[in-house]
C-alpha positions in Angstrom: 0.0 0.0 0.0 1.5 3.5 -1.2 1.4 5.7 1.9 3.3 8.7 0.1 1.4 12.0 0.7 0.7 13.8 -2.6 2.9 16.9 -3.0 1.3 20.3 -2.2 0.6 22.6 -5.0 3.3 25.2 -5.0 1.1 28.2 -6.3 -1.7 27.5 -3.7 -2.3 30.6 -1.6 -4.5 28.2 0.7 -1.2 26.8 1.7 -0.6 29.9 3.5 -3.7 30.6 5.1 -5.7 28.9 7.9 -9.2 28.3 8.2 -9.9 31.8 9.2 -7.9 33.5 6.8 -5.0 34.0 8.8 -1.4 33.0 8.0 -0.3 29.6 8.8 3.2 28.4 9.4 4.6 27.2 6.1 8.0 25.7 5.2 9.7 28.2 2.8 13.2 26.7 2.8 14.5 26.3 -0.7 12.8 29.6 -1.9 14.2 33.2 -2.4 11.5 34.4 0.0 12.2 32.2 3.0 13.4 35.3 5.0 10.6 37.4 4.0 7.2 36.4 4.5 5.6 39.5 2.7 7.5 38.9 -0.4 6.3 35.3 0.0 2.7 36.1 0.1 3.1 38.6 -2.7 4.5 35.9 -4.9 1.7 33.4 -4.0 -1.0 36.2 -4.5 0.6 36.7 -8.0 0.3 33.2 -8.7 -3.4 33.3 -8.3 -4.0 36.0 -11.0 -6.3 34.8 -13.6 -7.3 31.7 -11.8 -10.9 31.0 -11.3 -12.5 31.0 -7.8 -12.6 27.4 -6.3 -14.9 27.9 -3.4 -16.5 30.8 -1.1 -14.2 29.7 1.6 -10.8 30.0 -0.2 -12.0 33.1 -2.3 -12.5 35.0 1.2 -8.9 33.6 2.5 -7.2 34.9 -0.7 -9.1 38.3 -0.2 -8.0 38.4 3.2 -4.6 37.9 2.7 -4.7 40.4 -0.2 -6.1 43.1 2.0 -3.6 42.3 4.8 -0.8 42.7 2.5 -2.3 46.2 0.9 -2.7 47.3 4.6 1.1 46.5 5.2 2.3 48.1 2.2 0.2 51.2 3.0 1.5 51.5 6.2 5.2 51.3 5.2 4.4 54.0 2.4 3.2 56.2 5.2 6.1 55.6 7.3 8.5 56.4 4.1 6.5 59.7 3.5 6.8 60.5 7.2 10.5 60.2 7.2 10.9 62.2 3.9 8.8 64.9 5.4 11.4 65.2 8.3 14.5 64.4 6.1 13.8 67.7 3.8 11.6 69.8 6.0 13.8 69.9 9.0 16.9 71.1 6.9 14.9 73.7 5.2 13.6 75.2 8.4 17.5 75.1 9.8 18.7 76.7 6.6 16.1 79.4 6.8 16.8 80.2 10.2 20.6 80.3 9.7 20.1 82.3 6.6 17.9 84.9 8.8 20.7 84.9 11.6 23.4 85.5 9.2 21.8 88.3 7.4 21.9 90.4 10.5 25.8 90.0 10.7 28.0 92.4 8.9 30.8 89.7 8.6 28.9 87.3 6.6 29.5 87.9 2.8 26.2 88.5 0.9 27.1 85.6 -1.4 26.8 83.1 1.7 23.6 84.5 2.7 22.0 84.2 -0.8 23.3 80.4 -0.9 21.5 79.6 2.4 18.3 81.4 1.6 18.3 79.8 -1.8 18.9 76.3 -0.5 16.3 76.9 2.0 13.7 78.0 -0.6 14.7 75.0 -2.6 14.0 72.4 0.1 10.7 74.0 1.1 9.3 73.9 -2.6 10.6 70.4 -2.9 8.5 69.4 0.4 5.6 71.2 -1.1 5.8 69.4 -4.5 6.0 66.1 -3.1 3.2 66.9 -0.7 5.0 64.5 1.8 2.7 65.3 4.9 -0.4 64.7 3.0 0.8 61.3 1.4 2.0 60.2 4.8 -1.8 60.6 6.2 -3.5 59.4 3.1 -1.4 56.1 3.3 -2.1 55.9 6.9 -5.8 56.2 6.2 -5.6 53.5 3.2 -4.0 51.1 5.5 -6.7 51.5 8.2 -9.4 50.9 5.4 -7.5 47.8 4.0 -7.3 46.4 7.6 -11.1 47.1 8.1 -12.0 45.4 4.8 -9.7 42.6 6.0 -11.6 42.1 9.5 -14.9 42.4 7.5 -14.0 39.6 5.3 -12.9 37.6 8.2 -15.9 38.2 10.2 -17.9 36.7 7.2 -15.8 33.8 6.7 -16.6 32.9 10.3 -20.2 33.4 9.7 -20.2 31.2 6.3 -18.5 28.3 8.3 -21.0 28.5 11.3 -24.1 28.7 8.9 -23.0 25.7 6.9 -22.6 23.6 10.0 -25.9 24.8 11.2 -27.9 24.2 8.0 -26.2 20.9 7.1 -25.9 19.7 3.4 -29.5 20.4 2.4 -29.1 24.1 3.2 -25.5 24.7 1.6 -26.6 25.9 -1.6 -28.5 28.7 0.0 -25.6 29.7 2.2 -23.4 29.5 -0.8 -25.6 32.0 -2.9 -25.9 34.5 0.3 -22.0 34.5 0.8 -21.6 34.7 -3.2 -23.2 38.2 -2.9 -21.1 39.1 0.2 -18.0 38.3 -1.7 -19.2 40.6 -4.8 -19.8 43.4 -2.3 -16.3 42.9 -0.8 -14.8 43.2 -4.0 -16.7 46.2 -4.8 -15.1 47.8 -1.6 -11.9 46.7 -2.5 -12.3 48.5 -5.9 -13.2 51.6 -4.3 -9.8 51.5 -2.2 -8.0 50.6 -5.4 -9.1 53.9 -6.8 -8.2 55.8 -3.9 -11.7 56.4 -2.3 -11.2 56.1 1.3 -14.7 55.7 2.9 -15.8 58.0 5.6 -16.0 56.6 9.4 -19.7 57.0 9.2 -20.2 55.3 5.9 -18.1 52.5 6.8 -19.9 51.9 10.0 -23.2 51.8 8.1 -21.5 49.1 5.8 
């Protein structure tokens, strides 16, 4: 009798996900991403592009993983913009202060004062052009919105599992149809986030 276990499909997102859509331990030895689970998850999700949905449960699990990944990436982007705000803004303010102080001194050549003033103005213009402060706050809001959507899918996944157990085999088609519509609604919310439409706190609570 052959007791050899079948090999797991290498492109399956479900291998990275638990029953409730959370990341499960996985052996990544021998892959280029074994020290970076975020890159590993991104690679697994990219492998699912163009594939048809298998079941309601796996579709929700994949969506949870995608939303968690986008929340992480948006949070990292917010941190990057925050660093840029201080890296560019602090020298601009310092140079402006130094230029103003040296302008009151007769011992400082006008050329030096002009260079300091121009450098300060250039950095200030760059901060304004990049809009670092606004981009930092917007990415933080996007991260929170993606996390909220992921939590919503998790709750629906738990409810789907509970209702399947409650109705038995005879009632499964009705539960499947109900949560298929839920998936469509969740994807509509995801599309809005991809377009950069961040829902307000009031509308998010109503949904």
